C-alpha positions as CSV (number, residue, x, y, z in Angstrom):
1,M,-59.2,129.0,259.9
2,P,-55.6,126.7,260.6
3,I,-52.2,128.3,259.5
4,E,-51.2,126.4,256.4
5,W,-47.3,126.5,257.1
6,N,-46.8,124.9,253.6
7,S,-48.2,127.7,251.8
8,I,-45.7,130.2,253.8
9,R,-43.3,130.2,250.5
10,R,-40.2,132.4,251.8
11,P,-39.1,133.5,255.5
12,V,-38.9,137.2,254.7
13,F,-42.2,138.9,254.8
14,L,-41.0,142.4,254.7
15,A,-38.5,143.2,252.8
16,G,-35.6,146.2,253.2
17,D,-33.4,147.6,250.5
18,A,-31.3,150.5,250.1
19,T,-33.6,153.2,251.0
20,I,-35.8,151.9,254.2
21,A,-35.0,149.2,256.7
22,Y,-37.0,146.9,258.9
23,R,-36.0,145.9,261.9
24,D,-36.8,145.0,265.6
25,P,-40.2,143.1,265.3
26,C,-42.7,142.8,267.9
27,G,-45.1,140.1,267.2
28,H,-49.0,139.9,268.6
29,Y,-51.7,137.6,268.0
30,H,-55.3,138.6,268.9
31,D,-58.6,137.6,267.4
32,G,-57.3,135.5,264.6
33,V,-54.9,138.6,263.6
34,F,-51.2,138.1,263.6
35,R,-49.5,141.9,264.1
36,V,-46.2,142.9,263.7
37,W,-44.7,146.1,264.9
38,H,-41.5,147.3,264.0
39,T,-38.4,149.6,263.4
40,Q,-38.6,151.5,260.5
41,V,-35.5,153.3,259.3
42,H,-36.2,155.8,256.1
43,G,-33.2,156.8,254.7
44,E,-30.2,155.4,252.7
45,A,-28.0,153.1,253.8
46,G,-24.7,155.0,255.1
47,G,-26.6,158.6,254.7
48,D,-29.0,160.7,256.7
49,W,-32.5,159.1,258.3
50,V,-35.0,158.9,260.7
51,A,-36.9,156.0,262.3
52,A,-40.1,155.5,263.4
53,T,-42.8,152.6,264.3
54,G,-44.2,150.8,261.9
55,V,-47.2,148.0,261.8
56,V,-48.3,145.1,259.5
57,E,-50.5,142.3,259.9
58,S,-51.6,139.1,258.6
59,R,-54.0,136.4,259.3
60,D,-52.1,133.2,257.6
61,L,-48.2,134.3,257.9
62,A,-48.0,134.2,254.3
63,N,-50.3,137.5,253.0
64,W,-49.4,140.6,254.6
65,T,-50.7,144.3,254.7
66,Q,-48.5,147.0,253.7
67,P,-46.6,148.6,256.9
68,R,-48.4,151.6,258.3
69,V,-46.5,154.3,260.7
70,I,-47.7,154.8,264.0
71,T,-45.7,157.1,265.3
72,P,-44.0,160.4,264.2
73,L,-41.0,160.7,261.6
74,D,-39.0,163.0,264.1
75,R,-35.3,162.3,264.2
76,R,-35.6,164.4,267.8
77,L,-37.5,160.9,268.6
78,N,-37.3,158.2,266.4
79,Y,-40.0,156.2,268.5
80,S,-38.8,152.5,267.7
81,S,-38.0,149.1,268.7
82,P,-41.4,147.8,269.8
83,G,-40.8,145.7,272.9
84,N,-44.2,143.6,273.3
85,V,-47.8,144.6,274.1
86,I,-50.0,143.3,277.0
87,R,-53.4,143.8,278.2
88,Y,-53.5,145.8,281.3
89,D,-56.6,147.6,282.9
90,G,-58.8,146.9,280.0
91,R,-56.3,148.4,277.7
92,W,-53.2,147.1,275.5
93,V,-49.8,148.5,276.4
94,M,-47.0,148.8,274.1
95,C,-43.6,149.5,275.3
96,L,-41.2,151.1,273.1
97,Q,-38.1,153.4,273.2
98,T,-36.5,156.9,272.0
99,Y,-33.6,156.9,269.7
100,P,-33.2,160.6,269.4
101,T,-30.4,161.8,266.6
102,P,-31.1,165.4,266.2
103,D,-27.9,166.3,265.0
104,G,-27.4,163.3,262.8
105,G,-25.6,160.4,263.5
106,R,-25.7,156.4,263.4
107,I,-26.5,155.5,267.0
108,G,-29.2,157.5,269.0
109,D,-27.9,159.6,271.7
110,E,-27.3,159.9,275.3
111,T,-31.0,160.9,275.4
112,A,-32.4,157.5,274.4
113,R,-35.4,156.4,276.9
114,V,-37.9,153.5,277.3
115,F,-41.4,154.5,276.6
116,A,-44.9,152.9,276.8
117,M,-48.5,153.7,274.9
118,C,-51.4,152.5,275.5
119,S,-54.9,151.6,273.1
120,D,-58.4,150.2,272.8
121,D,-58.1,148.5,269.7
122,L,-54.8,148.2,268.6
123,V,-55.6,150.5,265.8
124,E,-55.2,153.8,267.4
125,W,-52.2,154.9,270.3
126,D,-52.4,157.6,272.9
127,E,-49.0,159.5,273.2
128,P,-46.4,157.6,274.8
129,E,-45.3,158.1,278.3
130,L,-41.9,157.2,280.0
131,I,-41.6,154.4,281.9
132,A,-39.5,155.7,285.0
133,V,-37.7,152.5,285.5
134,K,-35.5,153.8,288.2
135,G,-38.2,154.9,290.6
136,P,-39.6,158.3,291.2
137,D,-36.8,159.9,292.7
138,V,-34.4,159.5,289.5
139,A,-35.0,162.5,287.3
140,R,-35.0,161.4,283.4
141,V,-31.9,163.4,282.9
142,D,-30.1,161.1,285.6
143,M,-31.7,157.6,284.4
144,G,-29.3,156.7,281.5
145,R,-29.3,155.7,277.9
146,M,-31.5,152.7,277.2
147,I,-33.4,151.4,274.9
148,D,-35.2,147.7,274.1
149,P,-37.9,147.4,276.7
150,Y,-40.0,144.2,277.3
151,L,-43.1,143.8,279.8
152,I,-43.4,140.7,281.6
153,E,-46.0,139.7,284.4
154,D,-44.6,137.6,287.3
155,K,-44.4,133.8,286.7
156,D,-45.0,133.9,290.7
157,E,-46.6,137.1,291.6
158,P,-49.8,138.0,289.8
159,G,-49.8,141.8,289.5
160,K,-46.3,142.3,289.8
161,W,-44.5,143.3,286.4
162,W,-41.0,143.4,285.1
163,C,-39.6,145.7,282.8
164,F,-36.4,144.4,281.0
165,Y,-34.4,147.3,279.4
166,K,-31.1,147.3,277.3
167,Q,-28.6,149.1,279.7
168,N,-25.4,147.5,281.1
169,G,-26.3,144.2,279.8
170,A,-30.2,143.6,280.1
171,S,-31.6,145.4,283.3
172,M,-34.7,145.2,285.2
173,S,-37.3,147.1,287.2
174,W,-40.8,145.8,288.7
175,S,-43.9,147.5,289.4
176,T,-47.6,146.7,290.9
177,D,-48.8,149.5,288.8
178,L,-47.1,150.1,285.3
179,E,-46.3,153.4,287.0
180,R,-44.0,153.0,290.2
181,W,-40.9,151.3,289.4
182,T,-38.2,149.8,291.2
183,Y,-35.0,149.0,290.1
184,A,-33.7,145.5,290.9
185,G,-30.6,144.2,288.8
186,R,-29.4,143.2,286.0
187,V,-28.6,139.8,283.6
188,D,-25.5,139.8,281.1
189,A,-27.7,139.7,277.9
190,G,-27.8,141.3,274.5
191,E,-29.8,143.8,272.9
192,N,-33.8,142.8,271.9
193,V,-34.6,141.0,274.9
194,C,-37.8,139.0,274.6
195,L,-39.2,136.3,277.6
196,L,-41.3,133.4,278.0
197,I,-42.4,131.5,280.8
198,E,-41.9,128.0,279.9
199,E,-42.1,124.5,282.5
200,D,-41.8,127.0,285.4
201,D,-38.6,128.6,283.9
202,Y,-38.3,132.4,282.6
203,V,-36.5,131.7,278.6
204,L,-35.4,135.0,277.7
205,F,-34.1,135.7,274.2
206,H,-31.5,137.9,273.2
207,S,-29.6,139.4,270.4
208,P,-25.4,139.3,271.0
209,K,-23.1,140.0,268.0
210,N,-25.4,137.8,265.8
211,G,-28.0,135.5,266.3
212,V,-30.8,134.7,268.8
213,G,-29.3,133.7,272.2
214,I,-31.1,132.2,275.0
215,K,-30.9,132.0,279.0
216,R,-33.3,130.3,281.4
217,S,-33.8,131.4,284.7
218,P,-36.6,129.6,287.5
219,D,-36.2,133.0,289.7
220,L,-34.7,136.0,287.2
221,R,-31.6,135.9,289.5
222,N,-29.9,132.8,288.1
223,W,-29.3,132.5,284.7
224,T,-28.1,129.7,282.3
225,D,-27.1,129.7,278.9
226,H,-29.0,127.8,276.3
227,G,-27.6,128.2,273.4
228,L,-27.8,130.3,270.0
229,L,-30.1,130.2,267.0
230,T,-28.8,131.5,263.7
231,L,-31.4,129.7,261.6
232,G,-30.8,129.6,258.2
233,Q,-28.6,132.8,258.0
234,A,-26.0,130.6,256.2
235,D,-28.1,130.2,253.2
236,W,-29.8,133.6,253.4
237,P,-28.1,136.0,251.7
238,W,-30.3,138.8,253.3
239,A,-29.2,137.9,256.4
240,Q,-25.6,137.1,256.2
241,G,-24.7,140.8,257.7
242,R,-26.4,140.0,261.2
243,L,-29.7,137.6,262.3
244,T,-30.7,139.5,265.3
245,A,-33.7,140.8,267.1
246,G,-35.9,137.4,267.9
247,H,-39.1,137.9,268.9
248,V,-41.2,134.7,270.7
249,L,-44.6,134.7,271.1
250,D,-45.9,130.9,272.5
251,L,-49.2,130.2,270.6
252,R,-49.2,126.5,271.2
253,D,-52.7,126.9,272.6
254,E,-54.0,128.6,270.2
255,P,-55.8,126.0,268.0
256,A,-55.3,127.9,264.4
257,V,-52.1,128.0,265.2
258,G,-50.3,125.2,267.9
259,K,-46.6,126.4,267.8
260,Y,-44.2,129.2,269.1
261,V,-43.6,131.7,266.1
262,M,-40.4,133.7,265.9
263,F,-40.1,137.3,264.4
264,F,-36.6,138.4,263.9
265,H,-34.5,140.8,261.5
266,G,-31.8,140.1,258.9
267,S,-29.5,142.4,257.5
268,S,-27.2,141.9,254.8
269,P,-23.5,142.2,254.7
270,E,-23.4,145.1,252.3
271,G,-26.1,147.2,254.6
272,C,-24.4,146.3,257.7
273,A,-20.9,147.9,256.3
274,L,-22.9,151.0,255.5
275,Q,-24.7,151.4,258.6
276,E,-25.6,149.0,260.8
277,T,-28.5,150.6,262.2
278,H,-29.9,150.0,258.9
279,G,-28.4,147.2,257.3
280,H,-31.3,146.9,254.4
281,S,-32.8,144.9,257.2
282,S,-35.9,142.6,256.6
283,L,-38.2,140.8,258.5
284,A,-38.7,137.4,258.4
285,L,-40.3,134.3,260.9
286,A,-39.8,130.6,261.5
287,W,-41.5,128.1,263.8
288,S,-41.1,125.4,266.5
289,D,-42.7,122.9,268.6
290,D,-40.1,122.9,271.3
291,L,-38.0,126.0,271.3
292,V,-35.2,123.6,270.3
293,A,-35.9,122.4,266.5
294,W,-37.0,125.4,264.2
295,E,-38.5,125.5,260.8
296,W,-39.0,127.6,258.2
297,P,-40.3,128.1,254.5
298,G,-37.7,126.2,252.2
299,K,-35.7,124.3,255.1
């Protein structure tokens, strides 16, 4: 059944509060089902907390399942910030990060790294495995702190995959087997990178201090800025602390959808003041026909 956009009553589809935050959405659409994996921060803002990766599902973007946790609640790991899900060698592959806080603290420590885990059905997932983005000769301890991975196939070389990750801006490495990686440079960008291919360009969405930034490149080397999206933030108290982490799906060719769909999170000013990595954050959505003009419920 086609999506009835007018039936979506509000932008927020998963509301956070003082004791749990929902952040870093990773959208996916398959066989008529939207899935949004995300970070769940359990614990009161400003206090002790632990994070995990969770998921919600919907067929119409209006009615959603209850969130389900798919990784352990373990502060030594804090598996979180799922980047995206790709199809590779007959299986689904999700990239995500660890964000360890073994001794407490507001942000993940220097051992944060990027990982991938596989699934046959998008429901049950194997144990995450380290993505050695600096290459086989660089030990895990020497890789440096990195978060927010994203995988995309090269638009000009089928079978060549890129992993973007937050380190010194957005760093990038490439592989032809998702196992042996070669570091290849960086681009000035914020967190939560997401990439699409559109009109023979790479379109990169990222998170600066506030909003969703957009860059374009024909070759992953030369980049131009294409604006900043804040959507309805001025009218949304739940997002006026920070709106960020835009994850965009190109579903123009899906008959039931026919649009770009963006998932993002918004944090309240009160939540951000207590703890930016919590922020009373909620997940929300918007949609577009052209990546320029965006619509959302109640606009």
